[in-house]
N, C-alpha and C positions, 0 to 999 in steps of 0.2 A: 504493500500500500504506500503510495506517494514516495517512491524511491527517488534518489538524487536530491533529497532535502536534508538540510542541516538546521537543527533547532538549538540555538544558543540562548536566545532570549524570547520570551513570549509577550504578546500584547496584553495590556491591562485586563485582568479578570478572564483570560482565556481558559476554557475548560480543557480537561485532559483526555477527553474521549471523542475521537473522530466520528465514530458511528452514530452517536446520539446528537451530534451538532448539526445545526441547520446551515450555518455559514462556515467557510474555511478560509483562513488567512494564509496567503503564500507571499513570501518575499521574492521578487524577481530583480536582482541587482544587475540588470543589464545596463551597460554604459559604453556601447561600442560605436554608435553613430552620432553621439552628441556633437553638435556643430560649433559650439562656442566654449563655454566653461564646463569641464567635466566634473565628475564627483557623485553622480546619482547612484552609483553602485553601493555607496555607503549609507544610503537613506533607510533601507528597511531596518537595519540594526539600530540606527540612531532614533528612528521614530518609535520603535519598541521601547528603548531605554527611556525616552522622554515621556512615554505614556504613563509611567509610574508617578509622575508629578500631577496627574489628573485625578479628580474624584471619580468614582464610578457612577455618580448620580448626575443627571442632566436637568437643570432647571428649564431649559428650552423645551424638552419633551416631557418633563415631569415623569421621568423613567430612570431605570438603573440597569447596569450591566449584570447585576447579581443573578437575575433569573433569566438571562439571555443565553442562548445556546450557540456558541461559536468556538472553533478550534484553530489554534495557530500551529500550522504544520511546519513552519520554519522557512528557510531560504533555499531556493534552487542553487545548486552548485553550478555556476556558469563557466563553461570552458572559454577562458579568455582568448580572444582572437578568432573564435569560431562562431560567427553570427548565426549561421544556419542551424548549427547544432543547438545553440541557445534558444532559438525560436521554437525548434522542435520539442525541446524539453518543456517549455512553457505550454505549448499546445497539448502535449501528452498529459501533463498534470491537470490542465484545465478539463480535458476530456474525462479523466477519471473522476474529478469532482462533480462535473455535470451529470455523468452517467449514474453517480451515486445519489442523484436528486438533491444536491447541495448547491449553495450559492458561492461561487468563487469571489474572493475579495483579495485583490492583488495590491501589494505595495511595490512601486518601482523605486529605482530604475527609471530609465528613459521611457519616452512615450511609445516607442515602437512595441513595447510589450503588449499593448492593446490589440494589435493585429492578430497574433496567434490565439489570444484569448477569445476574441470575437468570432474568429472562424469556427471555433468549437461551439460557442454559445448559439451562434446563428444556425448551425446544423440542427440543434435541438428545438430552436424557436424560430421558424421561418418568418414570422411576422415581427421579428425583433426591431425595436426602435432604439436608437442610440442618443443619449443626452451627453453633450460634450461641452465642458467648461474649460476655456482656454483663452490665452491672449492671441494665439496664432491659429490660423485656419488649418494648417497641416494638410493641405490639399494639393501640394505640388505633386506632379507625376514622378519627378526625379529630383534629388538633391545631390549635387556634386556627382551627377551621373548615375546615382544609385536609386533604384525603385523602392528599396526597403530602408527607411530612415525615420528618425523621429519627426522629420519635417514632411514626410509623405504618408504617415500612418493612417490618417483619416481618409485619404484618397484610396488606399488599399482596402480599408474597411468598407468603403462604399461599394466595392466589387462583390461583397458578400451579403449585403442587405438590400432591401427594396429602395427604389428611387424615392427621395425625399423622406426617408426614414431616419436621416441624421439631423439632429437638432443641435445647433451650435450657439453658445452664449458667451458674451464677453469678448468676441473676436475684434482685435484692433491692429493686427499685423499680418502681412502676407503679400504675395505677388498679385498683380492684376489678373493673371490667368487663374489663380486660386479663387478670387472673388467672382470671376466669370463662371467658373465651374460651380461654385456654390449657388449662384443665382439660378442655374438650370437644374441642379440635382439635390440640393439640400434645403433645410430651413435654417438659415444662418442669420443671427441677430448681432449687429455690430455694437461694440462699446459697452452696452448695458447687459445686466444679468437678471436681476430680480423681476423687473417689469415685463420684459418679453417672456420670461419663463412662466409667469402667472397668466399671461395672455393665451398661451398655447397649452396650458396645463390640462385642460379637458381633452385635448387631442391625444394625450399620452395615456390617459386612463384606460385600463383594460388590455393594453398591449404589454407583452414582455419587454422590460426596459433594462438596458445595460447603460451604466453611467461611468464615464471616464472624466476625471478631474485632474487637469494639469495645474500645479500649484501657481504657475505664473498668470493664471486668470486674476489673481489678486494684484493690486498695486504693489510695487516693490516696497512701499512703506510698511506693508503688512507681512510680506514674504520675500525678503531680499535673497534668501538662500536658494537660488535656482540658476540654471545654466544660461537662460536667455531672458532676463528680466525685461519687462515692457511697461513703461510708465502709463498711467491712465486707467488702471484696473479697478476692480470692485473692492469693497471692504469685506472684512471677515464677517461682520454682522449680517451682511446681505446673504452670504452663503448659509449661515446657520439658520436664517429665516426660511430659506428655500428648503433646507434639509427637513424642516418640520413637516413639509408636505410629502416627503418620500413615503410615509406610512400609507398614503393613499394610492401608491403605485405598486405595480407588480414587478419589483426589481429582481432580476435574475443574475446580476453580476455587477461588480464595481471595481474600479481601480483608481489609485491615486499615484501620480507620477511627477517626475522632474524636480523633486526636492534634492538639493545638493548641499550636504553638510559642510563641505569645504568652504563654501561662501556664506555660511550661516553662523557667524561668530557668536551672535547673541543667542542662537538656538531657537529663536522665536518662530522661524519657518517650520522647523521640526515639531515644535509644540502645537502650532496651528494644525499641521497635518495629523498629529495624533488625536487632537480634539475632533477633527472632522471624522476620522475613522470611528471614534467612540460614538458620535451621533449617528452615523450611518449604521453601525452594528446594532444600535438600539432599534432602528427602523426595520431591519431585515432578519434579525435572528431571534 
């Protein structure tokens, strides 16, 4: 069960039984296509460590992790320098979790981890819709000549879901070709997060939902510890208000990516990431 995983630290209040857990946390320390500042492979361990500074009760949700059912399986051992093998490992482990009727919750790592995860989740849920929080569109067809990159990941994801089943929020950076593609094939909302999310919320109800959150959706004032910071982002309060609505959705997978502890001297980005995971786990487990 879940081979190629190393479990050195567990997330706050993680249970010790895989079989009885509804959600499964996996660290995917992939950091091979990062295009600016590296360091995301260190994020899963750091986010787990910082989670112990949090309470297990959430005033936002009036709920606690005490009675939630989630298991922290540890980190995938990534073969450094072998991108294809790394993606295969992520996909195989996702398949195992999904086939066991559990919800995969991945901690990145760079954003490319979303691609192999979604390939498996979409096989099980053909009507899958993706909610994407990010500063960047990630809709390039290639980046530096490569089709598999953290800057092309949502373009690849679109090849495995139905047209316009990708909902993007907070987008404020990208090439013109990305925005042209988005106009024809996605539901992309520029700059803002909470207001457009609430406007389309009813369109998401009843569908299987996969959520991918790139930490750079936040303004760097809230999350400086990321590889490609982009000024003009949302506040942490906005995201926590959005997460409160997740309980009304059929969430079948989640990932949080692009935290880079090397550029997070204050550790506030990692703490924010840990708190987001705490809130999401209360909604799905």
